[in-house]
C-alpha positions in Angstrom: -0.8 -119.9 36.6 0.3 -123.7 36.2 -1.0 -126.0 38.4 1.2 -129.5 39.1 -0.3 -132.3 40.1 1.9 -134.1 42.9 1.9 -138.1 44.2 0.3 -140.5 41.1 1.9 -144.0 41.7 4.8 -142.5 43.5 5.8 -140.5 40.4 6.9 -137.7 42.9 9.4 -139.9 43.9 11.3 -139.8 40.5 10.8 -143.9 40.4 11.1 -145.0 36.8 8.2 -147.6 35.5 10.2 -150.5 36.6 10.6 -149.5 40.1 7.4 -148.6 40.4 6.6 -152.2 39.4 8.9 -153.4 41.8 7.4 -151.7 44.6 3.5 -152.8 43.3 5.1 -156.1 43.8 6.4 -156.4 46.9 3.0 -154.1 48.5 1.2 -157.2 46.8 3.7 -160.1 48.7 2.7 -158.1 52.3 -0.7 -158.4 52.2 -0.4 -162.0 51.0 2.5 -162.9 53.5 2.5 -160.4 56.0 5.6 -158.8 57.1 7.9 -162.6 56.9 7.0 -162.7 53.0 9.0 -159.5 52.8 12.2 -160.2 51.9 14.7 -158.9 49.5 15.1 -162.6 48.4 11.5 -163.3 48.0 10.6 -159.6 46.5 13.4 -160.3 44.1 12.1 -163.4 43.2 8.4 -162.5 42.8 9.4 -159.0 40.4 12.0 -161.0 38.5 14.8 -158.6 39.5 18.1 -159.4 41.2 18.4 -158.9 45.1 21.6 -156.6 43.7 19.4 -154.6 41.8 16.6 -154.3 44.9 20.2 -152.7 47.1 20.8 -150.4 44.5 17.6 -149.2 44.3 16.4 -149.3 47.7 19.3 -150.1 50.1 18.7 -152.6 52.7 15.2 -153.9 54.2 13.8 -151.2 56.0 14.8 -149.0 53.4 12.7 -151.1 50.8 10.0 -150.6 53.5 9.7 -147.1 53.1 10.0 -146.7 49.4 6.8 -148.7 49.5 5.2 -146.8 52.0 6.1 -143.8 50.4 5.0 -145.4 47.0 1.6 -146.2 48.2 1.7 -142.4 49.8 1.9 -140.8 46.6 -1.3 -142.2 45.3 -2.9 -139.6 47.0 -2.5 -137.2 44.5 -2.8 -133.3 45.0 -2.0 -130.3 43.1 1.2 -127.7 43.7 -0.8 -124.7 42.2 -0.1 -120.9 42.9 -3.0 -119.0 44.7 -3.5 -116.6 40.9 -4.8 -120.6 39.5 -6.9 -121.4 42.2 -10.9 -120.4 42.2 -12.9 -121.8 44.7 -14.6 -124.1 42.1 -11.3 -125.0 41.3 -10.5 -126.0 45.2 -13.2 -127.6 46.0 -12.7 -129.8 43.1 -8.7 -130.3 44.3 -10.3 -131.1 48.2 -12.5 -133.1 46.7 -10.0 -135.5 44.7 -7.6 -135.3 47.4 -9.9 -136.7 49.9 -11.6 -139.4 47.2 -7.9 -140.6 46.6 -7.7 -140.5 50.3 -10.1 -142.3 51.1 -9.5 -145.1 48.6 -6.2 -145.6 49.7 -6.6 -145.9 52.9 -8.7 -148.5 52.4 -7.1 -150.7 50.0 -6.0 -154.0 50.7 -2.3 -152.7 51.1 -2.6 -149.4 53.7 -5.1 -151.6 55.7 -2.1 -154.6 55.8 0.5 -152.0 56.5 -1.2 -150.6 59.3 -2.9 -153.8 61.1 1.2 -154.5 61.4 2.3 -151.6 62.9 -0.2 -152.4 65.5 0.9 -155.6 66.4 4.4 -154.2 66.5 3.7 -151.4 68.2 4.6 -152.8 71.6 7.6 -153.3 70.9 10.9 -151.7 71.6 11.5 -149.0 68.7 8.2 -149.6 66.6 9.9 -149.0 63.5 7.1 -149.6 61.5 4.7 -146.9 62.9 7.2 -144.3 62.4 7.8 -145.1 59.1 3.9 -144.8 58.2 3.8 -141.8 60.5 6.8 -139.9 58.4 6.5 -141.4 54.9 3.2 -142.3 55.0 0.8 -139.8 56.2 3.1 -136.6 57.2 4.2 -136.5 52.9 0.2 -136.8 51.8 -0.2 -134.0 54.9 2.9 -131.6 53.6 1.4 -131.3 50.1 -2.6 -131.2 50.8 -1.5 -128.6 53.4 0.8 -126.7 50.5 -2.6 -126.5 48.9 -4.7 -125.6 51.7 -2.0 -122.6 52.2 -2.4 -122.0 48.3 -6.4 -121.4 48.9 -5.5 -119.3 51.9 -2.8 -117.2 49.6 -5.4 -116.9 46.9 -8.6 -116.1 49.8 -10.9 -118.7 49.8 -10.0 -120.2 52.9 -8.9 -118.1 56.3 -7.5 -120.6 59.2 -4.6 -119.2 62.0 -2.9 -122.7 61.4 -2.5 -124.7 58.7 -1.5 -128.0 60.5 -4.4 -127.3 62.1 -6.7 -127.0 59.7 -5.7 -130.1 57.5 -6.1 -131.7 60.8 -9.8 -131.2 60.4 -9.7 -131.8 57.2 -8.3 -135.7 57.6 -10.8 -136.1 60.1 -13.7 -134.6 58.5 -12.4 -137.7 55.6 -11.0 -140.4 57.6 -13.8 -140.3 60.3 -14.1 -143.4 61.9 -13.6 -145.0 58.7 -10.4 -146.4 59.1 -10.6 -147.9 62.4 -14.2 -149.5 61.1 -11.8 -151.9 58.2 -9.2 -152.2 60.3 -11.0 -154.2 63.2 -12.7 -156.2 60.4 -15.7 -154.3 59.1 -16.4 -155.3 55.2 -15.0 -153.3 52.8 -17.9 -153.8 50.2 -20.6 -152.6 52.6 -18.6 -149.0 52.9 -17.7 -148.4 49.1 -21.1 -146.9 48.3 -20.3 -144.3 51.3 -16.8 -143.4 49.4 -18.1 -141.1 47.2 -20.5 -139.1 49.4 -18.4 -139.3 52.2 -15.5 -137.4 50.3 -17.9 -134.1 49.0 -19.7 -134.2 52.1 -16.3 -133.6 54.2 -15.2 -130.9 51.6 -18.5 -128.7 52.2 -18.2 -129.8 55.9 -14.6 -128.6 55.4 -14.8 -125.1 53.7 -18.1 -124.2 55.9 -16.2 -123.8 59.1 -13.1 -122.4 56.5 -14.4 -121.2 53.3 -14.1 -117.0 52.9 -17.6 -116.0 51.5 -17.0 -113.8 47.8 
């Protein structure tokens, strides 16, 4: 019957507090100076740690970038819940927390900077950052959220044929065109008043589509 929260400042990745602080500083450098600022020497200097420690913890620059994305994705909380631990009210509550976190993370300067950088690289051969954002970011979040939806289905609270399709619907209801508008420069402050109502309306719409009446 235990419910375990997943995510939250990269905790699910097993990072130490020091490693999390280093990744937070690296993300700050990316926002402040773009891709050129993200060097192992620059991160070591800004985070007051040695390059040797960076290589030990994260590997090369690509490993550091992958860890940064996973750490950022870990800020979107989900719960690991058995079907027996869920009620209609608790499922709604967990989905609403997820929706609010997702909006907060996607609308933050860090995520916007990462996505803008990936878009700028998309025409280059490989588009490595875009693939990292998909696998270590969106898919990591999606796997955890889908597990919650599966638990809700087993509890008889929601019904769907395909869990990934159901998650895609939930994601679309939450994000809608908001992320695109901010990527194109619309002021976050002007949109912020929409965040909480958007999360609740998205969950209401999702449960209308997939909820099972008692």
